[in-house]
N, C-alpha and C positions, 0 to 999 in steps of 0.2 A: 504494500499500499504506500503511495506517495505521501510525503510529509504534509502537504496541502490538504489532502483528502482525510488524513488522519485528524488533523487540526479542525477541519469542517465537522467531522463525525463527532469528536469530542465536544465542540462547542454546541451541536445539536443536542447531544445527550444532557449537557448541563442545563440547557433551556427547559428541556422536558422535565428533568428532575426538579428544577426550580419550580416549575409550574405545579407539578404533582405533590410537592411537599409543602402543602398549605394545609391550614387547620381544617378546612372543610373536607379535604381529601385523605388525610392521614389519621385524625383522631376519631375513635370510636367510643361507644359506651364501654365501660370496664377498663379502658386503657388507663395506664398509670403515667402521670407527668411528675417532674421533679423540678425543684427550683434550688438555688443556692443563694445565700446571703449572709450578712454579718459584718460587724465592724472590728477590724483586726482579728478575725477568725472567720471560718467558713462554716455555715450550718446548712445542712441538706434537709429539705422537706418533700415529702411525697404526697400526692393527692390521686384520687381515683375519680374518673369521669362517671357520673351516675346518670346524666341526661344530657342529650345534644339537641340543639336546635340549629336552624339555618345560620343564625348569628350569635349563638351563645353556647357556653358549656356550663353545666351544673356539676360542681365538683365537691368532694369531701376529703378532709385531710386524713391521711393514714399514719399510723405510727411507723417507727423505724426500728431496726434491730442491727447490731453490730455483727459482722461475720467473724470477728475474732482476728482478722488480718490487720496489721498496722504497716506503716511506712515512715521512714525518716525518723528513726529512734522514737517511735511511738507517738510522734507529733501529730500524724494523720491516722484515722481509722476509717475502715470500710463499713459503710451502711447500705442496706437494702431495705425496701418497703416491708412493713409487717402488716399484711392484709387482714390479719385477725383483729387489729385494733383500727376501727374506722369511726371517725367523729360523726356524731349525729347532726352536727351543724353543716348543712349543705348550703353553698353560696354560688352565685352565678357570676360569670365574667363573659363579657361581650368580645367578639372579634369581628373584623372586617374581612371581606372577601379577599383572599391573597395573603393574609397574615400567616406567618409561620410560627409564631408563638403567642402565648397569652400572658398578659401581666397579672400575677397574683395579688401583689400589693407593692407599695413603694420600697419595702424593706427587703423583700425577697428577690425581686427582679422577675425573670421570665419563667414561665412554666414550659417545659420542653418534653416531648415524648421520651419516657424512659426506655433505654435500649436493653435492659435486663441485666446490665453489668453494674457491680457494686460502685457506689459514689464515694470519694474521699471528703470527710469533713474533720475539722480540728477536733482533737481529743480534748475532752471536758477538762483534763488536767492541765492543758496549755491555754485554753481560751479565757476569756474574761467573764 
């Protein structure tokens, strides 16, 4: 394959993936989202999508559990969602057509689709 053709195909693939990876196309009910936030430390939060409409997601916060693995001299711990701990407080967040993320609140940042891999957060012994 010629270099120009390869570049064209790659560009075309990126455009398709960019279009397909929007909230209305990738998020489904029961999907898990995660956010990270914190001041001088990183906290991870998990949420489950309990209802989806054309322009909004209804989500409930999940608990989290540590996997037991650490990094960087125990400064970071791996966490995954604990699906048996679900908040009864369900809240709605709106999104616009084409959005790739949803803002949970101003402290946590953006909610992204969880890929099933453990996330790193600051160990409670090192945070504030």
